[in-house]
Biopython code that builds the backbone (N, CA, C, O; Angstrom):
import numpy as np
from Bio.PDB.StructureBuilder import StructureBuilder

atoms = [
    (1, "MET", "N", (38.410, 55.281, -21.753)),
    (1, "MET", "CA", (38.913, 54.022, -22.277)),
    (1, "MET", "C", (38.378, 52.871, -21.436)),
    (1, "MET", "O", (38.487, 52.890, -20.210)),
    (2, "ASN", "N", (37.806, 51.880, -22.089)),
    (2, "ASN", "CA", (37.281, 50.715, -21.386)),
    (2, "ASN", "C", (38.385, 49.715, -21.145)),
    (2, "ASN", "O", (39.100, 49.332, -22.071)),
    (3, "LYS", "N", (38.526, 49.292, -19.909)),
    (3, "LYS", "CA", (39.503, 48.268, -19.596)),
    (3, "LYS", "C", (38.966, 46.929, -20.081)),
    (3, "LYS", "O", (37.756, 46.704, -20.067)),
    (4, "PRO", "N", (39.858, 46.035, -20.511)),
    (4, "PRO", "CA", (39.393, 44.747, -21.029)),
    (4, "PRO", "C", (38.911, 43.819, -19.931)),
    (4, "PRO", "O", (39.321, 43.922, -18.775)),
    (5, "ILE", "N", (38.050, 42.932, -20.312)),
    (5, "ILE", "CA", (37.657, 41.819, -19.457)),
    (5, "ILE", "C", (38.543, 40.656, -19.878)),
    (5, "ILE", "O", (38.639, 40.335, -21.063)),
    (6, "ILE", "N", (39.183, 40.033, -18.911)),
    (6, "ILE", "CA", (40.111, 38.950, -19.202)),
    (6, "ILE", "C", (39.484, 37.623, -18.819)),
    (6, "ILE", "O", (39.025, 37.441, -17.691)),
    (7, "LEU", "N", (39.471, 36.697, -19.771)),
    (7, "LEU", "CA", (39.001, 35.336, -19.520)),
    (7, "LEU", "C", (40.210, 34.415, -19.601)),
    (7, "LEU", "O", (40.975, 34.466, -20.564)),
    (8, "VAL", "N", (40.380, 33.574, -18.585)),
    (8, "VAL", "CA", (41.498, 32.640, -18.548)),
    (8, "VAL", "C", (40.944, 31.226, -18.655)),
    (8, "VAL", "O", (40.061, 30.832, -17.894)),
    (9, "VAL", "N", (41.474, 30.469, -19.611)),
    (9, "VAL", "CA", (41.057, 29.080, -19.804)),
    (9, "VAL", "C", (42.285, 28.183, -19.767)),
    (9, "VAL", "O", (43.386, 28.600, -20.126)),
    (10, "GLY", "N", (42.082, 26.960, -19.333)),
    (10, "GLY", "CA", (43.208, 26.042, -19.276)),
    (10, "GLY", "C", (42.775, 24.591, -19.271)),
    (10, "GLY", "O", (43.367, 23.762, -19.963)),
    (11, "ALA", "N", (41.763, 24.280, -18.510)),
    (11, "ALA", "CA", (41.263, 22.905, -18.419)),
    (11, "ALA", "C", (39.964, 22.789, -19.224)),
    (11, "ALA", "O", (39.289, 23.785, -19.483)),
    (12, "ARG", "N", (39.637, 21.587, -19.602)),
    (12, "ARG", "CA", (38.467, 21.365, -20.456)),
    (12, "ARG", "C", (37.195, 22.053, -19.959)),
    (12, "ARG", "O", (36.508, 22.681, -20.765)),
    (13, "PRO", "N", (36.849, 21.966, -18.680)),
    (13, "PRO", "CA", (35.621, 22.634, -18.234)),
    (13, "PRO", "C", (35.664, 24.153, -18.436)),
    (13, "PRO", "O", (34.625, 24.781, -18.642)),
    (14, "ASN", "N", (36.858, 24.738, -18.376)),
    (14, "ASN", "CA", (36.985, 26.185, -18.589)),
    (14, "ASN", "C", (36.557, 26.578, -19.990)),
    (14, "ASN", "O", (35.878, 27.589, -20.171)),
    (15, "PHE", "N", (36.948, 25.789, -20.984)),
    (15, "PHE", "CA", (36.592, 26.096, -22.371)),
    (15, "PHE", "C", (35.081, 26.062, -22.555)),
    (15, "PHE", "O", (34.502, 26.938, -23.197)),
    (16, "VAL", "N", (34.453, 25.041, -21.983)),
    (16, "VAL", "CA", (33.001, 24.884, -22.117)),
    (16, "VAL", "C", (32.278, 26.064, -21.472)),
    (16, "VAL", "O", (31.327, 26.593, -22.047)),
    (17, "LYS", "N", (32.715, 26.480, -20.291)),
    (17, "LYS", "CA", (32.061, 27.569, -19.575)),
    (17, "LYS", "C", (32.352, 28.928, -20.195)),
    (17, "LYS", "O", (31.472, 29.787, -20.249)),
    (18, "ALA", "N", (33.565, 29.127, -20.657)),
    (18, "ALA", "CA", (33.978, 30.452, -21.147)),
    (18, "ALA", "C", (33.513, 30.747, -22.566)),
    (18, "ALA", "O", (33.316, 31.911, -22.916)),
    (19, "SER", "N", (33.335, 29.727, -23.385)),
    (19, "SER", "CA", (33.060, 29.988, -24.805)),
    (19, "SER", "C", (31.785, 30.787, -25.059)),
    (19, "SER", "O", (31.847, 31.731, -25.848)),
    (20, "PRO", "N", (30.628, 30.485, -24.453)),
    (20, "PRO", "CA", (29.445, 31.297, -24.749)),
    (20, "PRO", "C", (29.619, 32.742, -24.283)),
    (20, "PRO", "O", (29.186, 33.676, -24.958)),
    (21, "LEU", "N", (30.248, 32.915, -23.137)),
    (21, "LEU", "CA", (30.487, 34.253, -22.614)),
    (21, "LEU", "C", (31.450, 35.026, -23.518)),
    (21, "LEU", "O", (31.191, 36.178, -23.865)),
    (22, "PHE", "N", (32.545, 34.395, -23.891)),
    (22, "PHE", "CA", (33.545, 35.027, -24.754)),
    (22, "PHE", "C", (32.929, 35.428, -26.093)),
    (22, "PHE", "O", (33.112, 36.556, -26.550)),
    (23, "ASN", "N", (32.204, 34.513, -26.717)),
    (23, "ASN", "CA", (31.605, 34.804, -28.023)),
    (23, "ASN", "C", (30.554, 35.917, -27.924)),
    (23, "ASN", "O", (30.466, 36.757, -28.819)),
    (24, "ALA", "N", (29.769, 35.934, -26.865)),
    (24, "ALA", "CA", (28.772, 36.997, -26.681)),
    (24, "ALA", "C", (29.439, 38.354, -26.478)),
    (24, "ALA", "O", (28.970, 39.364, -27.001)),
    (25, "MET", "N", (30.527, 38.377, -25.722)),
    (25, "MET", "CA", (31.230, 39.646, -25.498)),
    (25, "MET", "C", (31.866, 40.149, -26.792)),
    (25, "MET", "O", (31.832, 41.346, -27.077)),
    (26, "ARG", "N", (32.435, 39.256, -27.561)),
    (26, "ARG", "CA", (33.029, 39.663, -28.837)),
    (26, "ARG", "C", (31.951, 40.181, -29.794)),
    (26, "ARG", "O", (32.169, 41.173, -30.490)),
    (27, "GLU", "N", (30.801, 39.524, -29.835)),
    (27, "GLU", "CA", (29.700, 39.972, -30.698)),
    (27, "GLU", "C", (29.245, 41.379, -30.325)),
    (27, "GLU", "O", (28.863, 42.169, -31.188)),
    (28, "ARG", "N", (29.289, 41.681, -29.033)),
    (28, "ARG", "CA", (28.862, 42.996, -28.548)),
    (28, "ARG", "C", (30.012, 44.000, -28.509)),
    (28, "ARG", "O", (29.878, 45.106, -27.985)),
    (29, "LYS", "N", (31.153, 43.583, -29.080)),
    (29, "LYS", "CA", (32.345, 44.435, -29.173)),
    (29, "LYS", "C", (32.845, 44.905, -27.813)),
    (29, "LYS", "O", (33.329, 46.026, -27.659)),
    (30, "ILE", "N", (32.715, 44.014, -26.829)),
    (30, "ILE", "CA", (33.263, 44.284, -25.500)),
    (30, "ILE", "C", (34.744, 43.913, -25.546)),
    (30, "ILE", "O", (35.113, 42.836, -26.016)),
    (31, "ASN", "N", (35.573, 44.807, -25.058)),
    (31, "ASN", "CA", (37.015, 44.586, -25.061)),
    (31, "ASN", "C", (37.339, 43.370, -24.200)),
    (31, "ASN", "O", (37.208, 43.412, -22.977)),
    (32, "THR", "N", (37.760, 42.290, -24.845)),
    (32, "THR", "CA", (37.975, 41.017, -24.171)),
    (32, "THR", "C", (39.334, 40.446, -24.547)),
    (32, "THR", "O", (39.735, 40.480, -25.710)),
    (33, "ILE", "N", (40.028, 39.929, -23.561)),
    (33, "ILE", "CA", (41.304, 39.254, -23.793)),
    (33, "ILE", "C", (41.139, 37.806, -23.341)),
    (33, "ILE", "O", (40.687, 37.540, -22.228)),
    (34, "LEU", "N", (41.512, 36.876, -24.219)),
    (34, "LEU", "CA", (41.430, 35.451, -23.906)),
    (34, "LEU", "C", (42.845, 34.935, -23.652)),
    (34, "LEU", "O", (43.708, 34.993, -24.527)),
    (35, "ILE", "N", (43.064, 34.432, -22.442)),
    (35, "ILE", "CA", (44.368, 33.885, -22.061)),
    (35, "ILE", "C", (44.239, 32.376, -21.887)),
    (35, "ILE", "O", (43.348, 31.883, -21.195)),
    (36, "HIS", "N", (45.146, 31.662, -22.531)),
    (36, "HIS", "CA", (45.213, 30.207, -22.401)),
    (36, "HIS", "C", (46.413, 29.879, -21.517)),
    (36, "HIS", "O", (47.528, 30.322, -21.792)),
    (37, "THR", "N", (46.189, 29.106, -20.461)),
    (37, "THR", "CA", (47.294, 28.773, -19.566)),
    (37, "THR", "C", (48.329, 27.897, -20.240)),
    (37, "THR", "O", (49.504, 27.933, -19.875)),
    (38, "GLY", "N", (47.906, 27.105, -21.224)),
    (38, "GLY", "CA", (48.833, 26.211, -21.904)),
    (38, "GLY", "C", (49.101, 24.934, -21.131)),
    (38, "GLY", "O", (49.994, 24.170, -21.498)),
    (39, "GLN", "N", (48.348, 24.685, -20.070)),
    (39, "GLN", "CA", (48.576, 23.468, -19.302)),
    (39, "GLN", "C", (48.160, 22.236, -20.074)),
    (39, "GLN", "O", (48.700, 21.155, -19.840)),
    (40, "HIS", "N", (47.218, 22.370, -20.986)),
    (40, "HIS", "CA", (46.862, 21.285, -21.910)),
    (40, "HIS", "C", (47.287, 21.765, -23.284)),
    (40, "HIS", "O", (46.650, 22.644, -23.864)),
    (41, "TYR", "N", (48.337, 21.205, -23.797)),
    (41, "TYR", "CA", (48.991, 21.766, -24.972)),
    (41, "TYR", "C", (48.916, 20.888, -26.212)),
    (41, "TYR", "O", (49.327, 21.329, -27.286)),
    (42, "ASP", "N", (48.408, 19.658, -26.109)),
    (42, "ASP", "CA", (48.293, 18.874, -27.337)),
    (42, "ASP", "C", (46.943, 19.152, -28.004)),
    (42, "ASP", "O", (46.066, 19.777, -27.407)),
    (43, "TYR", "N", (46.785, 18.691, -29.227)),
    (43, "TYR", "CA", (45.596, 19.004, -30.027)),
    (43, "TYR", "C", (44.309, 18.605, -29.324)),
    (43, "TYR", "O", (43.373, 19.401, -29.247)),
    (44, "GLU", "N", (44.252, 17.395, -28.817)),
    (44, "GLU", "CA", (43.014, 16.889, -28.217)),
    (44, "GLU", "C", (42.615, 17.657, -26.962)),
    (44, "GLU", "O", (41.429, 17.734, -26.640)),
    (45, "LEU", "N", (43.570, 18.218, -26.260)),
    (45, "LEU", "CA", (43.253, 18.889, -25.008)),
    (45, "LEU", "C", (43.288, 20.406, -25.113)),
    (45, "LEU", "O", (43.123, 21.096, -24.107)),
    (46, "SER", "N", (43.497, 20.931, -26.297)),
    (46, "SER", "CA", (43.611, 22.379, -26.396)),
    (46, "SER", "C", (43.036, 22.916, -27.700)),
    (46, "SER", "O", (41.935, 23.466, -27.716)),
    (47, "LYS", "N", (43.771, 22.758, -28.779)),
    (47, "LYS", "CA", (43.379, 23.388, -30.043)),
    (47, "LYS", "C", (41.984, 22.992, -30.494)),
    (47, "LYS", "O", (41.255, 23.805, -31.062)),
    (48, "THR", "N", (41.616, 21.757, -30.244)),
    (48, "THR", "CA", (40.288, 21.324, -30.661)),
    (48, "THR", "C", (39.193, 22.149, -29.988)),
    (48, "THR", "O", (38.161, 22.421, -30.601)),
    (49, "PHE", "N", (39.407, 22.551, -28.731)),
    (49, "PHE", "CA", (38.401, 23.356, -28.038)),
    (49, "PHE", "C", (38.315, 24.757, -28.627)),
    (49, "PHE", "O", (37.220, 25.301, -28.769)),
    (50, "PHE", "N", (39.449, 25.340, -28.967)),
    (50, "PHE", "CA", (39.431, 26.665, -29.591)),
    (50, "PHE", "C", (38.687, 26.610, -30.923)),
    (50, "PHE", "O", (37.947, 27.531, -31.268)),
    (51, "GLU", "N", (38.889, 25.524, -31.665)),
    (51, "GLU", "CA", (38.200, 25.372, -32.951)),
    (51, "GLU", "C", (36.722, 25.058, -32.765)),
    (51, "GLU", "O", (35.871, 25.720, -33.360)),
    (52, "ASP", "N", (36.408, 24.063, -31.953)),
    (52, "ASP", "CA", (35.018, 23.615, -31.781)),
    (52, "ASP", "C", (34.118, 24.707, -31.209)),
    (52, "ASP", "O", (32.937, 24.774, -31.549)),
    (53, "PHE", "N", (34.663, 25.559, -30.347)),
    (53, "PHE", "CA", (33.866, 26.596, -29.711)),
    (53, "PHE", "C", (34.055, 27.966, -30.360)),
    (53, "PHE", "O", (33.647, 28.987, -29.806)),
    (54, "SER", "N", (34.676, 27.976, -31.537)),
    (54, "SER", "CA", (34.872, 29.221, -32.319)),
    (54, "SER", "C", (35.537, 30.322, -31.495)),
    (54, "SER", "O", (35.124, 31.481, -31.535)),
    (55, "LEU", "N", (36.570, 29.942, -30.751)),
    (55, "LEU", "CA", (37.280, 30.915, -29.941)),
    (55, "LEU", "C", (38.437, 31.566, -30.694)),
    (55, "LEU", "O", (38.982, 32.577, -30.250)),
    (56, "GLY", "N", (38.807, 30.986, -31.831)),
    (56, "GLY", "CA", (39.954, 31.518, -32.555)),
    (56, "GLY", "C", (41.230, 31.212, -31.795)),
    (56, "GLY", "O", (41.283, 30.263, -31.013)),
    (57, "LYS", "N", (42.236, 32.000, -32.020)),
    (57, "LYS", "CA", (43.527, 31.829, -31.348)),
    (57, "LYS", "C", (43.516, 32.671, -30.075)),
    (57, "LYS", "O", (43.026, 33.799, -30.097)),
    (58, "PRO", "N", (44.048, 32.146, -28.958)),
    (58, "PRO", "CA", (44.069, 32.954, -27.735)),
    (58, "PRO", "C", (44.930, 34.198, -27.925)),
    (58, "PRO", "O", (45.900, 34.180, -28.683)),
    (59, "ASP", "N", (44.577, 35.259, -27.245)),
    (59, "ASP", "CA", (45.375, 36.486, -27.311)),
    (59, "ASP", "C", (46.739, 36.279, -26.664)),
    (59, "ASP", "O", (47.746, 36.821, -27.117)),
    (60, "ILE", "N", (46.753, 35.484, -25.595)),
    (60, "ILE", "CA", (47.994, 35.193, -24.879)),
    (60, "ILE", "C", (47.992, 33.709, -24.524)),
    (60, "ILE", "O", (46.986, 33.177, -24.054)),
    (61, "ASN", "N", (49.125, 33.048, -24.753)),
    (61, "ASN", "CA", (49.286, 31.662, -24.327)),
    (61, "ASN", "C", (50.447, 31.621, -23.344)),
    (61, "ASN", "O", (51.587, 31.904, -23.713)),
    (62, "LEU", "N", (50.163, 31.273, -22.105)),
    (62, "LEU", "CA", (51.185, 31.251, -21.063)),
    (62, "LEU", "C", (52.146, 30.077, -21.203)),
    (62, "LEU", "O", (53.248, 30.110, -20.656)),
    (63, "GLU", "N", (51.737, 29.039, -21.935)),
    (63, "GLU", "CA", (52.583, 27.878, -22.238)),
    (63, "GLU", "C", (53.239, 27.265, -21.000)),
    (63, "GLU", "O", (54.439, 26.991, -21.003)),
    (64, "VAL", "N", (52.455, 27.052, -19.945)),
    (64, "VAL", "CA", (53.012, 26.476, -18.718)),
    (64, "VAL", "C", (53.277, 24.983, -18.847)),
    (64, "VAL", "O", (54.014, 24.426, -18.032)),
    (65, "SER", "N", (52.703, 24.320, -19.840)),
    (65, "SER", "CA", (52.965, 22.914, -20.124)),
    (65, "SER", "C", (52.495, 22.032, -18.964)),
    (65, "SER", "O", (51.578, 22.398, -18.229)),
    (66, "SER", "N", (53.124, 20.879, -18.811)),
    (66, "SER", "CA", (52.705, 19.948, -17.761)),
    (66, "SER", "C", (53.675, 19.995, -16.588)),
    (66, "SER", "O", (54.748, 20.593, -16.668)),
    (67, "GLY", "N", (53.278, 19.362, -15.514)),
    (67, "GLY", "CA", (54.110, 19.313, -14.313)),
    (67, "GLY", "C", (53.247, 19.510, -13.096)),
    (67, "GLY", "O", (52.030, 19.666, -13.193)),
    (68, "ASN", "N", (53.891, 19.501, -11.949)),
    (68, "ASN", "CA", (53.117, 19.712, -10.735)),
    (68, "ASN", "C", (52.795, 21.205, -10.592)),
    (68, "ASN", "O", (53.282, 22.037, -11.357)),
    (69, "HIS", "N", (51.976, 21.516, -9.610)),
    (69, "HIS", "CA", (51.485, 22.890, -9.434)),
    (69, "HIS", "C", (52.636, 23.902, -9.337)),
    (69, "HIS", "O", (52.601, 24.950, -9.983)),
    (70, "GLY", "N", (53.641, 23.588, -8.538)),
    (70, "GLY", "CA", (54.769, 24.499, -8.353)),
    (70, "GLY", "C", (55.564, 24.716, -9.632)),
    (70, "GLY", "O", (55.995, 25.832, -9.921)),
    (71, "GLU", "N", (55.755, 23.647, -10.395)),
    (71, "GLU", "CA", (56.492, 23.765, -11.662)),
    (71, "GLU", "C", (55.727, 24.648, -12.654)),
    (71, "GLU", "O", (56.309, 25.522, -13.298)),
    (72, "GLN", "N", (54.428, 24.412, -12.766)),
    (72, "GLN", "CA", (53.629, 25.204, -13.695)),
    (72, "GLN", "C", (53.592, 26.672, -13.276)),
    (72, "GLN", "O", (53.720, 27.564, -14.115)),
    (73, "THR", "N", (53.420, 26.914, -12.007)),
    (73, "THR", "CA", (53.397, 28.301, -11.514)),
    (73, "THR", "C", (54.739, 28.977, -11.781)),
    (73, "THR", "O", (54.784, 30.142, -12.174)),
    (74, "GLY", "N", (55.816, 28.252, -11.570)),
    (74, "GLY", "CA", (57.139, 28.802, -11.800)),
    (74, "GLY", "C", (57.417, 29.147, -13.252)),
    (74, "GLY", "O", (58.212, 30.042, -13.537)),
    (75, "ARG", "N", (56.768, 28.442, -14.173)),
    (75, "ARG", "CA", (56.960, 28.721, -15.609)),
    (75, "ARG", "C", (56.051, 29.814, -16.147)),
    (75, "ARG", "O", (56.205, 30.227, -17.296)),
    (76, "THR", "N", (55.114, 30.287, -15.349)),
    (76, "THR", "CA", (54.179, 31.300, -15.819)),
    (76, "THR", "C", (54.925, 32.612, -16.032)),
    (76, "THR", "O", (55.543, 33.138, -15.106)),
    (77, "PRO", "N", (54.867, 33.145, -17.265)),
    (77, "PRO", "CA", (55.585, 34.394, -17.539)),
    (77, "PRO", "C", (54.897, 35.592, -16.880)),
    (77, "PRO", "O", (53.695, 35.563, -16.613)),
    (78, "GLU", "N", (55.659, 36.618, -16.630)),
    (78, "GLU", "CA", (55.111, 37.860, -16.105)),
    (78, "GLU", "C", (54.473, 38.617, -17.251)),
    (78, "GLU", "O", (55.087, 38.787, -18.304)),
    (79, "LEU", "N", (53.259, 39.067, -17.058)),
    (79, "LEU", "CA", (52.553, 39.833, -18.087)),
    (79, "LEU", "C", (52.568, 41.301, -17.707)),
    (79, "LEU", "O", (52.363, 41.658, -16.547)),
    (80, "ARG", "N", (52.807, 42.128, -18.671)),
    (80, "ARG", "CA", (52.800, 43.574, -18.428)),
    (80, "ARG", "C", (51.854, 44.241, -19.372)),
    (80, "ARG", "O", (51.700, 45.462, -19.333)),
]
sb = StructureBuilder()
sb.init_structure("model")
sb.init_model(0)
sb.init_chain("A")
sb.init_seg("    ")
for serial, (resi, resn, name, xyz) in enumerate(atoms, 1):
    if name == "N":
        sb.init_residue(resn, " ", resi, " ")
    sb.init_atom(name, np.array(xyz, "f"), 0.0, 1.0, " ", f" {name:<3s}", serial, name[0])
structure = sb.get_structure()
């Protein structure tokens, strides 16, 4: 069984860097999980990047929202 490669995106530069890699891995049927931190949650800072870069919907959205570093870290759910 192949373990997945996990890509985490959250800020605008992450989307730009991750999209070609993510799309190439999906084309080659490499087991890939796309996680969105949710730190940018409005349309202009999030959904538009998923649409423009053909990323589809993230597999997991952590929905950390806005706040300082400690607040966002504290809201990050445990993944199992």
